[in-house]
N, C-alpha and C positions, 0 to 999 in steps of 0.2 A: 105565370108561366099556363097555359091551357092545360084541363084536365086531362086530355088523350094524351099531350106531352109527358104529363106526372107518371100516368100510368105505364107510358112505355117505359120510362126512365127507371121505374119502381122493378121493374122485370127484366130489364138489359142486363145480358148476358149471366143470368141468373142459372145455372146448371140444376137448380132442384126441379124446374120443370121438363127436364128430360123425358122423352118417350121413345119406348122402341122401335114406332115404327121410320124413327130416323135412319135406322142400319139398312132397312130396304130399300130407302130412297137414295140411300148413297150408294147401292148397289147398283139401281135402276142408272143413275149417273155415270157409274164405271162401265154397264154394259154397253151403255151409248155409243161412249169414246172407244172402248175396246172393237166394237164390231166396225166404225169406220177406220180405225187403225190398221184392222186385217186387211179391211179393203184399200188401204193404203190411201183414203180419201184426206190427206194431209189439208188438201186446200178448203175441204169442208170443215175438219177440224180445227182450224186457223181461224176459220170464219166465225164459228162457236166460241171460241175463245174469245175473239176482239167483242162481241155481241155481250158475252159476260164482263170482260173488263168494262166495258163502257156501265154498264148497270154499278158495277163496284165503284166505279170513279162519280157518277149521280148519287150513290148512296154516302160516298164519303162527302160532297159537297153538303147534302140534306142534314147531316148531321152537325156540320159546321155552322148551318142556319140556326139551328136550336142552340149550340152553344153560344154564339155572337148575340142573335138576337134575344135571347133570354125566354122567347115566347113558346115557341114551337116551331118542329121541324116543315120541311114543306110537304111532307106525307109522313104518315107513321103508322104502325102497325101496333097497336097497344094490345090486342086482342089474344086470346089463347095460343100460345107456341111451345113446340120444344124448347126452343132456343132463340132467343132475340140478339141477334149480332149485332147488328146497329139500329138506331132508334126506328128506323124505316124498312130493314131487313130483317124477316125472319128466317130460318133453316130452311124453312119450307120453301119459301119465294125463292132462296138463293139457288137451292136446287133446281127451280123450274128455269130461272133463267140460265142455267148451266148449260141446259139442252135447247133451251129454246132458240137458238141463233143457230144451231145445227137443224133443228126442226123448220124452221122458214127459209133457210136456205136450200135444201132440196125440193121446195117449191119451184126456184127459179128456171126457167127456161134453159137449155144448154146454150144459146147464144144472145150476147146480149141487146142484138138488133131485133129480135123475136118482141113482139108486142101481145098484151092482153088488153084487150077494151079497147084498143088504138091507145093504150100507153107501154112505154117501154118495161120489160117484164118485172127488171130491177124495180123500178120505181112503183110499178103496178103492186107489187110483191108488199114492199115498205110500206106505201101508203094505205093498202089494204090490212096489214100485219099490225100498224100502228093502232088504226081506228080499230080494230076487233081487239086491241090491247086495253084500248081509253073506255071501250063497251066492258070489258072484264072488269076494269077498276071501280068502273059506277057502280057493279055489283057488289064488289067486295064492299066498297063505300055505303053502299045500302043497309048492308049486313054489319057495320059498324066494325068491322074488320081491317078496315082500311081508312084513316082519317086526313083530313084536310080542314084546314084551319084559317087559310087565307083567302081573301077575295079573289084574288089572280091567278088560284089553282083551286077550284073546285068543279062542280056540276055544272054552273052557269057560267063557268070560262075554260072550258075544256082544251083552248087554242094552244098553251105551254105544255099541257100534259101530252096532246100529242106530238108536238114538236121536239120538246125537249127530253121528256117522258119516256116515249120509244123511237121515234122517228130516227134521231140520231143514232140511234142504237144499230137500225137496220142496216144504215147509210154505211157506218161503219164495217158493219162485217160483209155487206155485200163488197164495197169498196177493197176489203182483204180481199175477198174471195176470186175479185177480178184482175186483181196485179199479176203482172207480165211473169215475175218470175219468185224463186221461193224465199230468195234472200229479201227481198223487199217484204214480203208478207213475215217474214218472223222477226226481223226488225221492227215494223211496225207494232205488231201484238206486243213484243218483246218491250217495248218503249211503254206503252198503254199498261202493261202489267206491272212493269217496273215501277211507274209513278203511282199505281194504286197499292202494291205493296208498302212503299215509302210512307206514305201517306198514312196507311195504319198503323205502321210502326210507329212512326211519329205523333200523331192525332190518337192513337188507342193506346199504344203502349207508353210514353215517354209521356207524352204532355196531358194524358187522358181527357183530352176535350169531347170524345165522341164515343 
């Protein structure tokens, strides 16, 4: 097992690291969703939940990679945190992803046909957002807050980080946002979160694999 993976496992779901700044972060997430609910921006809220649900799905897969491979997760967060939820997801990052989908979806133009720099705006924001996210990950990796132990997922090979680490989040969020009716939006987000919650119950609560 890699040293970074071992370090992450040593603090996994250890409540003794709790810090009180978690509470205002939680309040901020509540505030963001409450403001949008007050405005009845249900499309935006569901896009945000789709983005967040995709991150949870990826984090579950990431934990399973460590379990079955025994060497390292695809990415890890072994550094200081108030609470490490999964081997590659601390509570600070989780709160960030909770609001990131709403923030990025707000950048979309009203019409899907409108373009940014000649690219349909949904794709322009998705590509730009994913590229920016990879840049932030580079900074976190430089600070040793985020670790990569595989040659196909690191600074020299950012393509999978871009495509599967982030672009899929944006595609899912914007797809849900543009769905023609609320029933489809609710069904899609509901299925995504049902899969996430069931996986967490099975792999964390019952099998204790991740």
